[in-house]
C-alpha positions in Angstrom: -4.5 -9.6 11.5 -6.3 -9.8 14.8 -6.6 -13.0 16.8 -9.8 -14.2 18.4 -9.8 -14.8 22.2 -9.6 -18.4 23.5 -12.8 -20.3 24.1 -13.9 -23.7 25.4 -15.4 -26.2 22.9 -18.8 -24.9 23.9 -17.8 -21.3 23.3 -17.4 -20.0 26.8 -14.5 -17.9 27.9 -11.6 -19.5 29.8 -9.6 -16.3 30.4 -11.1 -14.9 33.6 -10.0 -15.4 37.2 -13.6 -16.1 38.1 -13.8 -19.2 35.8 -10.4 -20.5 37.0 -11.5 -20.1 40.7 -14.8 -21.9 40.1 -13.0 -24.9 38.4 -10.5 -25.1 41.3 -13.2 -25.2 44.0 -15.3 -27.7 42.0 -12.4 -30.0 41.8 -11.7 -29.6 45.5 -15.2 -30.6 46.2 -14.9 -33.6 43.8 -11.7 -34.9 45.5 -13.4 -34.4 49.0 -16.4 -36.4 47.8 -14.3 -39.1 46.3 -12.2 -39.5 49.4 -15.3 -39.9 51.7 -17.3 -42.1 49.4 -14.7 -44.5 48.1 -15.0 -43.4 44.5 -11.9 -44.0 42.4 -10.4 -40.8 41.1 -9.6 -42.2 37.6 -13.1 -43.5 37.1 -14.8 -42.0 34.1 -17.9 -40.3 35.5 -19.6 -36.9 35.0 -18.3 -34.5 37.7 -21.7 -33.1 38.7 -23.2 -36.5 39.3 -21.0 -36.9 42.4 -21.8 -33.5 43.8 -24.9 -32.8 45.9 -27.0 -29.7 45.2 -25.8 -28.2 48.4 -22.2 -28.6 47.4 -22.8 -26.9 44.0 -24.5 -24.0 45.8 -21.6 -23.7 48.2 -19.1 -23.8 45.4 -20.8 -21.0 43.5 -21.3 -19.0 46.6 -17.5 -18.8 47.4 -16.3 -18.0 43.8 -13.5 -15.5 43.9 -14.6 -12.2 42.4 -13.1 -11.6 38.9 -11.5 -8.3 40.0 -9.9 -9.7 43.1 -6.1 -9.5 43.3 -3.4 -10.4 45.8 -2.2 -7.6 48.1 0.2 -5.3 46.2 -0.7 -6.6 42.7 -1.2 -4.1 39.9 -4.2 -3.9 37.6 -2.3 -1.8 35.1 -1.9 -3.2 31.6 1.0 -5.6 31.6 4.4 -4.8 29.9 4.4 -8.2 28.3 1.7 -7.9 25.6 -0.9 -10.7 25.7 -1.1 -12.5 22.5 -4.8 -12.7 22.7 -7.1 -9.8 23.3 -7.6 -9.5 27.1 -11.1 -10.2 28.3 -10.5 -9.6 32.1 -10.3 -5.8 31.8 -11.7 -2.9 29.9 -9.6 -1.6 27.1 -9.3 1.9 25.6 -10.3 2.5 22.0 -6.6 2.5 21.0 -6.0 -0.9 22.6 -9.1 -2.3 21.1 -7.8 -1.3 17.7 -4.4 -2.9 18.5 -6.1 -6.3 18.7 -9.1 -5.8 16.3 -7.4 -4.0 13.5 -3.6 -4.4 13.9 -1.8 -7.0 16.1 -0.1 -7.1 19.5 3.4 -7.3 17.9 2.7 -4.0 16.0 4.6 -3.7 12.7 7.1 -6.4 13.7 4.3 -9.0 13.4 2.5 -7.5 10.4 3.2 -9.4 7.1 1.9 -6.4 5.2 4.4 -3.9 6.7 7.8 -3.0 5.5 10.0 0.0 5.3 12.0 0.6 2.1 15.7 1.0 1.4 17.0 2.6 -1.8 20.0 2.1 -4.1 21.3 3.9 -7.2 21.3 1.8 -10.4 24.7 1.2 -12.0 24.6 1.7 -15.8 21.6 4.1 -15.9 23.2 7.4 -14.9 21.6 10.8 -15.2 22.0 12.6 -18.5 21.1 16.1 -19.7 17.5 16.3 -21.0 17.1 12.5 -20.6 14.3 11.2 -18.3 13.8 7.6 -17.2 10.7 7.1 -15.2 7.6 4.9 -14.5 9.2 1.4 -14.6 7.1 -1.6 -15.4 7.1 -4.6 -13.1 10.4 -6.5 -13.3 10.4 -9.9 -14.8 13.1 -12.6 -15.1 13.5 -14.7 -18.2 16.2 -17.4 -18.3 18.1 -15.7 -15.5 18.0 -12.2 -17.0 15.9 -9.4 -15.5 13.9 -7.1 -17.8 12.3 -3.8 -17.2 10.4 -1.4 -19.5 10.1 2.3 -18.7 9.2 5.8 -20.0 12.2 7.4 -21.7 12.4 10.9 -23.0 15.4 12.2 -25.0 14.8 15.7 -26.2 16.8 18.8 -27.3 15.4 20.9 -24.4 13.9 20.4 -21.0 10.1 20.5 -20.5 8.8 24.0 -21.0 5.1 23.8 -20.4 2.2 23.4 -22.9 2.4 26.9 -24.2 6.0 26.6 -25.3 5.8 23.0 -26.4 6.6 22.1 -30.0 7.3 18.9 -31.9 10.8 18.8 -30.4 10.3 20.7 -27.1 8.2 18.7 -24.5 5.6 20.2 -22.2 6.0 17.7 -19.4 8.6 15.2 -18.2 6.7 12.4 -19.9 5.9 14.3 -23.1 7.6 13.2 -26.4 8.5 9.9 -24.7 8.9 6.3 -25.9 9.0 2.9 -24.3 12.6 1.8 -23.7 13.9 -1.2 -21.8 17.0 -2.4 -19.9 18.3 -5.8 -18.7 20.3 -6.9 -15.7 21.9 -10.1 -14.3 21.7 -9.1 -10.6 19.1 -6.4 -10.3 21.7 -3.7 -9.3 23.7 -3.3 -12.5 21.6 -2.5 -15.6 22.3 -2.2 -19.3 20.0 0.0 -21.4 19.0 -1.9 -24.6 17.2 0.9 -26.4 13.6 1.5 -27.6 11.0 -1.2 -27.4 8.1 0.8 -28.8 8.7 4.0 -30.8 6.2 6.8 -31.3 4.3 6.5 -34.6 4.4 9.3 -37.2 2.6 12.6 -36.4 -1.1 12.4 -36.9 -1.4 8.7 -36.1 -2.9 7.3 -32.9 -0.5 7.9 -30.0 2.0 10.0 -32.0 2.7 12.6 -29.3 3.9 10.4 -26.4 4.0 6.7 -25.3 4.7 6.3 -21.6 4.1 4.4 -18.3 4.3 0.8 -19.6 3.7 -2.5 -17.9 4.2 -6.1 -19.0 2.0 -9.2 -19.4 3.0 -12.7 -20.2 0.1 -14.7 -21.6 0.2 -18.0 -23.4 3.8 -17.8 -24.5 3.6 -14.2 -25.8 4.6 -10.8 -24.3 2.3 -7.8 -24.1 3.2 -4.2 -23.2 0.4 -1.9 -22.0 1.1 1.8 -22.0 -0.5 5.3 -22.2 -0.8 6.8 -25.7 -1.1 10.6 -26.2 -2.1 12.2 -29.4 -2.0 15.8 -28.3 0.4 18.1 -26.5 0.3 17.3 -22.8 -1.3 19.8 -20.4 -1.7 17.5 -17.4 -4.9 15.5 -16.9 -5.4 15.1 -20.6 -7.6 12.6 -22.2 -5.6 9.5 -22.5 -6.5 5.8 -23.3 -4.3 2.7 -22.8 -3.0 0.7 -25.8 -0.9 -2.4 -26.3 1.9 -3.9 -28.3 2.9 -7.6 -28.5 6.0 -9.6 -29.2 7.2 -13.2 -29.2 10.3 -12.4 -27.3 11.1 -9.8 -24.5 13.7 -8.2 -26.8 11.0 -7.7 -29.5 10.3 -6.7 -32.2 7.1 -5.2 -30.8 4.0 -4.8 -32.9 1.8 -1.9 -31.8 -1.9 -2.5 -31.9 -2.6 1.1 -33.0 -5.9 1.5 -31.1 -7.1 1.8 -27.5 -7.7 -1.4 -25.4 -9.1 0.6 -22.5 -10.7 4.1 -22.8 -11.8 6.8 -20.4 -15.4 6.6 -19.1 -18.5 8.6 -19.9 -18.4 12.4 -19.4 -19.6 12.3 -15.8 -17.7 9.1 -14.8 -14.8 9.2 -12.2 -12.4 8.1 -15.0 -13.8 10.3 -17.7 -10.5 11.7 -18.8 -7.5 9.6 -17.8 -6.7 5.9 -17.9 -3.1 5.9 -16.6 -0.6 3.4 -15.1 -2.0 0.1 -16.6 -0.9 -2.8 -14.5 -1.9 -6.3 -15.7 -2.0 -9.5 -13.5 -3.4 -12.9 -14.3 -6.0 -13.8 -11.7 -8.7 -16.4 -11.6 -8.1 -17.3 -15.2 -8.4 -13.8 -16.6 -6.4 -10.7 -17.2 -7.0 -8.1 -14.4 -5.8 -4.7 -15.8 -5.6 -2.3 -12.8 -5.3 1.3 -13.7 -5.4 4.9 -12.3 -8.3 7.1 -13.4 -9.3 10.7 -12.9 -11.6 13.3 -14.4 -8.5 15.2 -15.7 -8.7 18.9 -15.7 -12.0 18.7 -13.7 -10.4 16.9 -10.8 -10.5 18.5 -7.3 -13.1 20.6 -5.7 -16.3 18.5 -5.5 -14.9 16.1 -8.1 -12.7 13.1 -7.3 -9.0 13.8 -7.7 -7.8 10.3 -8.7 -8.4 6.7 -7.7 -7.8 3.2 -9.0 -10.0 0.7 -10.8 -9.7 -2.6 -12.6 -10.9 -3.9 -16.0 -11.1 -7.6 -16.8 -10.7 -9.5 -20.0 -10.1 -13.0 -21.4 -7.7 -11.9 -24.1 -4.8 -9.3 -24.0 -6.5 -7.2 -26.7 -9.8 -7.2 -24.9 -12.6 -6.4 -24.7 -11.9 -5.2 -21.2 -14.9 -4.8 -18.9 -14.6 -2.3 -16.0 -15.6 -3.6 -12.6 -19.0 -2.3 -11.4 -17.3 -1.7 -8.1 -14.8 0.8 -9.5 -12.9 2.6 -8.1 -11.6 -0.4 -6.1 -8.9 1.8 -4.4 -9.8 5.3 -3.2 -6.2 6.4 -3.1 -2.8 6.1 -4.8 -1.0 8.0 -7.5 0.5 5.0 -9.3 -0.5 1.3 -9.5 1.6 -1.4 -7.8 0.1 -4.8 -7.1 1.1 -8.4 -6.7 -0.6 -11.8 -6.0 -0.6 -12.6 -2.2 -1.9 -15.9 -0.9 -5.2 -16.3 -2.7 -5.8 -12.6 -3.3 -4.1 -9.4 -4.5 -2.1 -6.9 -2.5 -1.5 -3.3 -3.4 1.0 -0.6 -2.5 -0.9 2.7 -2.4 1.2 5.9 -2.3 1.1 9.7 -2.5 -2.6 10.6 -3.0 -5.9 10.1 -1.2 -7.1 9.5 2.3 -5.5 6.0 2.4 -2.2 7.0 0.9 1.0 5.3 2.0 -0.6 2.0 2.9 -0.5 -1.6 1.8 -3.9 -3.0 1.1 -5.3 -6.5 0.4 -8.3 -7.9 -1.4 -9.1 -11.6 -1.0 -11.1 -11.3 -4.2 -8.9 -8.9 -6.1 -11.5 -6.1 -5.8 -12.6 -5.3 -2.2 -9.4 -3.9 -0.7 -8.8 -3.2 3.0 -5.9 -1.3 4.6 -3.4 -3.7 6.2 -0.5 -1.4 7.2 0.8 2.2 7.2 4.0 3.0 5.4 6.9 5.5 5.7 8.6 6.8 2.5 7.2 4.3 0.0 8.7 4.2 -3.5 7.3 6.5 -6.2 6.0 4.8 -9.3 7.1 1.4 -8.1 7.6 -1.5 -10.5 8.0 -4.6 -8.3 9.8 -7.8 -9.2 6.8 -10.3 -9.1 7.9 -13.8 -10.2 4.4 -15.1 -9.9 2.5 -12.2 -11.5 1.1 -14.5 -14.1 1.1 -17.9 -12.3 -2.5 -17.7 -11.1 -1.9 -20.5 -8.6 -3.8 -19.1 -5.6 -0.5 -19.0 -3.6 1.0 -15.6 -4.1 4.4 -15.2 -2.4 4.8 -11.4 -2.2 7.7 -9.1 -3.2 11.2 -8.2 -1.9 12.4 -5.6 -4.4 11.7 -3.6 -7.5 12.5 -0.4 -9.4 11.0 3.1 -9.0 11.7 6.6 -10.1 13.1 9.7 -8.3 12.7 13.3 -9.3 16.1 14.7 -8.5 14.7 18.1 -7.6 11.8 16.7 -5.6 9.2 17.8 -8.1 6.7 15.6 -9.8 6.7 17.0 -13.4 10.2 18.2 -13.8 13.2 17.2 -15.8 15.7 14.2 -15.8 13.9 11.7 -13.6 16.1 8.7 -12.7 15.4 5.1 -12.0 16.4 3.6 -8.6 16.1 0.3 -6.8 14.0 -0.3 -3.7 14.2 -3.3 -1.3 11.6 -4.4 1.2 10.2 -7.4 3.0 6.6 -8.0 1.8 7.3 -11.6 1.1 6.3 -14.9 2.6 9.7 -16.4 1.7 12.1 -14.2 3.6 12.5 -12.8 7.1 14.6 -9.6 7.1 14.1 -7.7 10.4 15.8 -4.6 9.0 12.7 -3.9 7.0 10.3 -4.2 10.0 11.8 -1.2 11.8 9.3 1.7 11.8 11.1 4.4 13.8 12.7 6.1 10.9 14.5 9.5 11.5 16.1 11.9 9.0 18.9 14.4 8.9 18.6 18.2 8.7 19.0 18.3 4.9 15.8 16.2 4.6 13.6 18.4 6.7 15.0 21.6 5.1 14.9 20.5 1.5 12.7 22.6 -0.9 9.5 20.5 -0.6 9.6 20.5 3.2 11.1 23.9 4.1 8.6 26.7 4.8 8.4 28.9 1.7 9.1 32.6 2.2 5.6 33.8 1.1 4.1 31.6 3.8 6.6 32.9 6.4 5.4 36.4 5.6 1.8 35.4 5.9 2.3 33.7 9.2 4.1 36.8 10.6 1.2 39.0 9.4 -1.5 36.8 11.0 0.5 36.2 14.2 -1.3 38.9 16.2 -4.7 37.5 15.5 -3.9 33.8 15.7 -1.3 33.6 18.5 -3.0 34.5 21.7 -1.3 34.5 25.1 -1.2 31.1 26.9 -4.2 30.7 29.1 -6.4 33.0 27.1 -8.5 30.2 25.8 -8.5 31.5 22.3 -9.9 34.9 23.3 -8.1 38.3 23.4 -4.6 38.6 24.9 -6.1 40.6 27.8 -7.6 37.5 29.3 -4.2 35.9 29.7 -2.6 34.8 33.0 -0.8 37.6 35.0 2.9 38.1 34.5 5.0 38.8 37.7 1.8 39.2 39.6 0.6 42.1 37.4 -2.1 42.3 34.8 
């Protein structure tokens, strides 16, 4: 994103006042020499050949110092941002980063930055004990948009693993199946029903099928999804499986076995392979996924990260990249072809959460922008997800899910639409604004408001933590005098 400073053909800088002053004086000497010797100004002749050694020495001796300035001129950084990194002054570390890491136009000039605007979906309204979440990427076939998602329809809300039965779920994505919906405009949707149903109890993946994503490969359709065979506790062992069809409406034939399994007991992805996200890249299937050590995550162990497995056929075998994890952050996978590489939206978890990242080789990702309020579990509309043409165009919208109560594992999640400008084909200034502000309800909602137990703790610790101003962190007795008295 940064631009290199200007150079002459030989590589020397042309940005300093010293250089410009030298050139001016040399040309003055040249014109003076030409006028007294009768040399034609337009004659093609090396400049230094018409200057005596004494003239060159004189020219160099009267060069204007680089820090010279007219009387009254300011040496402060200019209000008009230079497009190139200034070389005539020292820069702070922050301004060095502006040019080396970001760009002088800030987010307005960053192709990897966008804010996000959200819309309710018409036709997929909230229903009691029905949850729709984790949408796939959106595809369009013959003018119709398709999306697949986790759908749970149960008699009761999630009640935790201890109270779960064959009809009562433990989590929001327990006892779920893969459903799908269609749309003609991306805003109004019609639910079509189940695409992949759970198999009979005791068979592979009988407990829950969830978090799908779609692949088009050589004229056929493939759904990748998580398959659980036990009551969900959170962080459970979970492989990815696949179903295939000749048409996006199905019927879908489930493979009935894993295509990508957790790693060895000490591996970073030893328990969970979640959120499969296939793209076609460099002639192969790149299946990005989220992995974690499950119940062992946290503490000294990795919490979660993202990797990629590569295959030449939808059913595998998939080979995990030796560089995994390729993303150190992110709770859900969301990627798209961009130019000759792959871009990723990374949200919620990790040291590089809420960023867009880019890998020119699909593996070595770098942070390109910081985001505000990115979508949760985004499924972008990616027209060229399977084009593999080295000219990825980016994304402008997609679907995501929202937990109405602000929780992550609660009841009755809903699908929503997000819009953005992460595309090479549109220019929508609304999405480049980064000074987002929120109303009182936002700051005081349950997940942001200070809980009562913490309020009591703060009040209890106040006498030890809150010292008088000026005390320098020591006892209150060392504070500044009040009204002249100690």
